[in-house]
N, C-alpha and C positions, 0 to 999 in steps of 0.2 A: 504494500500500500504506500502511495506517495505521501510525503509529509504535507501538512496543512500549509497554506501560503504564509500564514502569520508566523509559523515556526522558522521560515526561511528569511524573514526580514531582519533578524538579528544575526550579525556575523558571529562565527565561532570564537570562543575565547582563545587567546594565545596558549600554545602548549608549553610544557616545561622547557627551559633552555637546554640545548645540547652542547656538550663539550667536544670540540674538534680534537682529533688525535694529532697533535703538533709535535714536530721534532724538538730535540734538545740541542740548541746551538752550543758550540764550543769555539774558543778563540785562541789565537796565538799572534804574537807580534814578531815580524821578521827583524833581522839585524839592521835593516835599513829604515826601520820605523813604521813600515806598513802593517797596519792592523788587519788581520785576516780572520774572518768569521766563517765557520763551516757548519753545515747542517745536513744530515742524511735524511732523505725522504724516499724510501723504497717500499713499494707495495709488497704484500705477502699474499699468495706465494710469488716467488721471483718470476715465474713464467708469465704472470699477468702484469708485471710492473711496466710502467712507462719509462723507457730509458732516456731520460732527459736530465741535463745539468744546466743550471742557470748561474751566471756570474754577474755581479754588479760592483762597479768601482765608484765610490763616492768621494769626490774631492770636496773637502769641507770649507770651500770658499765659493760664494756665488755673487749675486748682485749687491749684497750688503758690503762686499769688499771693494766695490767701486767708489770712486768719487762722484760727485754730482755731475761733473763735466764728462765723465765716462759712462753715464747711464746707458745700459744695454750691452756693455762690453762682455760681461760673463755669458750672457745669452748668445751673443754673436759668436764668441769663441767656441762655445759648446756646439752650436749649430754647424760650425765649420770643421769640427774635429773628425767627422766621418767623410769629409769631402776631399780627401787627398792625403797621402802620406809621402814619406821620402822614397817609397818603393812603388806606390800605386796611385792611379788617378781615382777620382770619385766613381767613375764608371767601373773601373776594375775592382774597386772595393765592393760595389753593389753586385757585380757578377760573382765575386768570390763568396759573398754571403749567401746569395741565391743558390749557387752551386752546392753549398754545404747544407742547404735547407735550414739555415739558421735565421735568427732574428737579432738585429742589432739596432739599438736606439741610444740617443743621447739627448739629455734635457738639462735645464738649469733653472734654479729658483733663487730666492734671496740668500739661502744658507749654504747651498751646495750645487755642484755640477755632478751629474750622474751619467755614466755610460753603462749600458746593460747588454747582456748577451744571453741567448737561450739556444741550445743546440742538442741534438741527439748524442747520446754517450759515445758511440763509435767515432764521431767526427769532432767531438768537443775539443780535444787537444789542438787540432788544426785551427778550429775557430777561435780558440783561446789565444793562439799565437797572433792571429789577425787582430783580435781584441787588444792585445798588448801593443801591437804596432800602431794602432789608431790612437791609443792613449798617449804613448810616449814619443811617437815620431810623426805627428801631423805636419804637413808642409804648408798649409794655408795658402793655396795657389791664389795669385792676385785676381784671376778671372772669377774664381769661386767667391772670394771676398766681396767683389763688386756685385755679383749676382745675389748672394745671400743678404747683403746689406740692402740692396734695392727691394728685395722681397719683404724684408722686415719693415721698411718704411711704408710700403704699400699695405702691409697687414695692419700697421698702426692706423693708417687712414681709414681702413675698413672698420676697425674697432671703435674709433672715435665717432663714426656715423651711428653707432648703436647707443641710445641713451643709457641702457643698463650697463654696458661695458664701460662707458665713459664715467658713469657715476661711481663705479668701483675704483677706477684710477684716481678720481678726485678724493674719494673716501680715504684712500691710502695716504694721500698728501695731507688731508685734514688731520688724520690721526697721528702721523709721524713727523710731519714737517720736514726738517733737515736731517732727521735721524736716518740711520742706514736703510730702514725699510720704507723711507718716504718716496724716493724716486721710482718711476715705473721700472719693473724688472726688465721690460723689453726696450727701455730707453725712450727717447723722443726723436722726432725727425731731425731736430737740430743736433742732438748729441750723436746720433748714428752717423750723420754726415761727416763727422770729424774722426770717426774710428777707423783708422787705416790699418794695414797689415802689421806695421811695426808695433802698434799698441796691442793687437791681438796676440802676436808672438810673445810680447813681454808679459801679458797676463798669463798665458799658458806656462811660460817659464817660471813665473813667480809663484804660482799656486799649484800646478800639477806636479806634485812631488810626493814621494812615498811617506814622508813624515806628516803629510797633510791629507792622507787618504785612508779609506777603509775598503777592503776587498771582501766581498761575500761570495762564497761558492757553495752550492748545495744542490741536492737532488739525488741522482743515481750514482752517488759516490760516498765512500766512508770519509769521515773527517781527515784521517791521515792521508788519504789519497788527495783530498782537496788541498791540504797544506803542502804536499809534495808538488802539486801542480803550481800553486802560488809561488813556491820557492824556485822552481825551475824556470818559470816565466818572468817573474818580477823580482827575484832575489838580487839581480845585478842592477836594479834601478837605484840610482844614487841621487840624494837630495843636493841642491846647490849649497855652496858654502855659506851663502848669505842666509840669515835667519828669516823666518816667516814674518811678514809685516804684522804689526800690532793692529788688531781690529779697531775701527773707529768707535768712540764712546757711544753707547746706546742711550740717548737722552731725548725721548719724544716729548712734545709739549704736554703740560699737565692737562688731564681731561677737563673739558668744560662743555656745557650745553650751548650749542650754536646751530644755526641753519645756514648752509651755503647753497645758493641757487646758481646753477649754470644755465644761462638763458640760451636755449637752442630752439629757435622758433620753428625750424623744420621738423622737429621731433613729432612722431605720430602720437606718442603718449609720453607721460612723465615717469622717469625712473625715480623711485623713492628708496633711499637707504638710510637706516638708522644704525649707528655703530659707535664703537670706542675701542681703545687698546684693551686687549684681553689678557691672556696668560701665556706663559711659556709651556712647551710640551711637557717638561719635567715637573711642572707645578703640582703640589699635592692635591689641588682642587680640580685637576684635569678630568678625572672620571665624572665628577659632579657637573663640570661644564659640558661634557659630552651629553649627559642625560638632560640637562636643562635645555640645551640646544635642540635635542630630539623632541622635547615637549613642545617646542615652538614650531618645529619643522614637519614636513611631510603633509600629505593630503589631510590627514586627521589631526595634524598639529594645530596648536592654538592660533598661530598667525593665519594660516590658510582658512581655518574655520571662521575667524572673525572678519577677515578681509574679503574672502571669496564667497564662502558658503552662506554666511548670514547677511552680508550686505551687497554682494555682487559687484564689488569695486574693481576686481581684477580677475584674471585667469588663475592667479596663484600668488602665494607669498611664502617665504621661507626664511630660515636663519642658518648661519654658518659660523662655526668656531674654527679659526685658523690659528693653530698653535705652532710656534716656531722655536728656534734656539733661544731667542729673546721673546718677550710677550708679543703675540701677534694681534689679530683683529677678531672681534665679534661683529657680525653684520646681520641685520634683518632687512630684507628687501622685497619690493614688489614693483609693479608697473601698472599705472592707472591712467585714466582719461584726465586731461589737463583740468577739467572742471571739478574733479573729485580729489584733487591733491590735498586740500585742507582736511577733508574728512579722513583720507587714508593715513596721513601723518598722525592724526589724533588716535586713530584705531591702533596703529603699530605701536606708538608710545604707550598707550594705555595697556596694551597686551604685555609689553615688556615690564611695565611697572606693576601690573597685576601679579605677575609671577614673583616679583621681588617682595611684594607686600604679603602674599598669602602662599603658604606651602601647598603644592599640589596634593591631590588625594593619592594614596598608595596605589589604588586601582589604575589611575592614569599612567603611572610609571611602568606598570606591567607591560602594556602594549608598546610604549615608547622604547623600553629596554629591548623588547623583541625585535624592533627594527634595527637597533644597534647590533644586537647579536647576529641577526641575519646578514647585515652588511659586512661585518667583520669576517664571518665564516665564509662568505663568498670571496672576500679579498685574499684568503689563504687557501683557496681551492687548488691553486696552481703552484708550481715550483717557483716561478718568478714572482708570484704574489707573496709567497713567504719571504723571499729574498728582499722584496720591497719593504715589507713591514720591519724586518730585522735592520734594514738600512736606515729606516726612520728612527728606530730606537737607538742605534749606534750614533747617528748624527746628532741627536738631541740629548745625549747623555742619560738615556733611560736604561735601566738594567735589561739585559737581553731576556731575562726570565719573564719580563712583562709579556712576551709572546704568549705564554700559557696562562698568565695571571690577569690579563686584560679583562676578559669576560667576567671572572669572579669579582673584580674591582667594580665593574659596572653594576653587577647584581647587588653589590653591597651599598650602593648609593640609596639613601632614603630621602623622603620629602624635605626634611629639614636641611639636608646638604644642598639640595637643588635651590631652595629658597635663599640660603646663605650665598651661594654663588651668584644668583640673580641680583640680590641686594647689593653685592659688592661690584657688580659689572654694569648694572643698568641705572646707576645713580646720576652719572653725568654723560649723557648720550648726545652725540652730534647727529645732525640730519643733513644729507646731501640730496638735492633735487636737480634733475637734469630734464628740462622740458621748456615749453613755451611760457616763459615767466610772465608775460603780459596777462595771461589768463588767471594766474593764481598768486602772484607775488604780493599783491595788496592784502589778501586774506591771510597769508602766512605772516606778513609783517605785523598785522594787527593781533595775531594770536601768540606770537613768540618774540622773545627778546633776542638781540644779537643776530640779526639777519643780514647777510651780505649777498649781493648779486654780482656775478661775473659774466659779462657778455662773452659769448663763445669766441669772438675774435681776440679777446684779451686773455683767454685761458692759456696757461703755459705750465704744463706738468713738470717741466724742467726746473721750475722755481719752487722753493719750499713753501711759498705763499700761494702757489698755483696761479699767480697773476703775472702776466707779461710785464716786464719793466720797460719803461719808455726808452 
């Protein structure tokens, strides 16, 4: 007999959390200072194992190591690292990777540059030698420098055309000012135009060194095999005699409530962001912050329910906690009609302040924790996914044991911990609006103190104030 319709209207309750069977990582530091982390991940029985090995090299310097005038240098350097070596051209590298059936990626953020490799076990030593060649012997051909730089400038123009993307860039500046996380990780058109091959080579020489890197190798190999591979391939890598540069002081502006409007008359809708400087990844309140953000995010999260479901102001609203080596950002965002900006800002701020004022019910946390558990479990389904999580832990100074302890830490978060995090984070929130200011600026100025308007033509994300100097 089929169930009554009424019985199907209520979704099932979340099941008990499942613990993933995760490997135990081990580590060793080579004589040259390279930290090596190894983890075995072999299925049983062996006949059904997937013979894959993943490697990830993390250079612990990214965009935060740049000066304001060099914004985009780390990203440009990392983008070019796979585009030619002293032995091969970009085409020859791509052909070699494809011929091995491997995957090779390179990316950069504020805290690190990362080069990743995944290959089947039988060809992994050959792929690993190519991986080493790319990391240590890039040639940065002039033609590739010009091509990648031109593409980066074009990509920026495309990003600036999006109100949501532009609002995030502005929020970064509002939060951090002249601190290392303030300038755009991809740079600006002005800074990119000055970044020639000499600067790229100098950045690589300065920061791509064994005593500033962590190598992760795992999958279908025992830890001792991984350490032997690392020693054979990277053991002769020598650091320059010059010491690592001292990182710039991390001193973002003190948090304060303010509204920054970027007047973009051609925007179809207005991007709304509320945010402030948050916490570092290694902060004791990190798990509470993840759960608090989950309470606000997702279709059934509070922001989406208040902004979209109850009021129909937007197609969606969400929150994000970006935790880095130093305190990162908390952001709540949505995209609304220009005429609804005032209402949307009020709803977003009221939702954040509501979580700070009143602890959530324990039943609400059950479903939100389930989304965290599911997301984390999916992230470690693959060998390179596990390598990525371990790389984040190593980069941010979190014990490697957190790989297995993360979900229990999430489960241990209670309503009071969520409220404490919200109260500490949402007290001084800034707001960034990118849209047609003529429609909504008067209402915003009447409702909030400390409102500033930046015409799009005067916006300069290369300046700590985000305003172009005369």
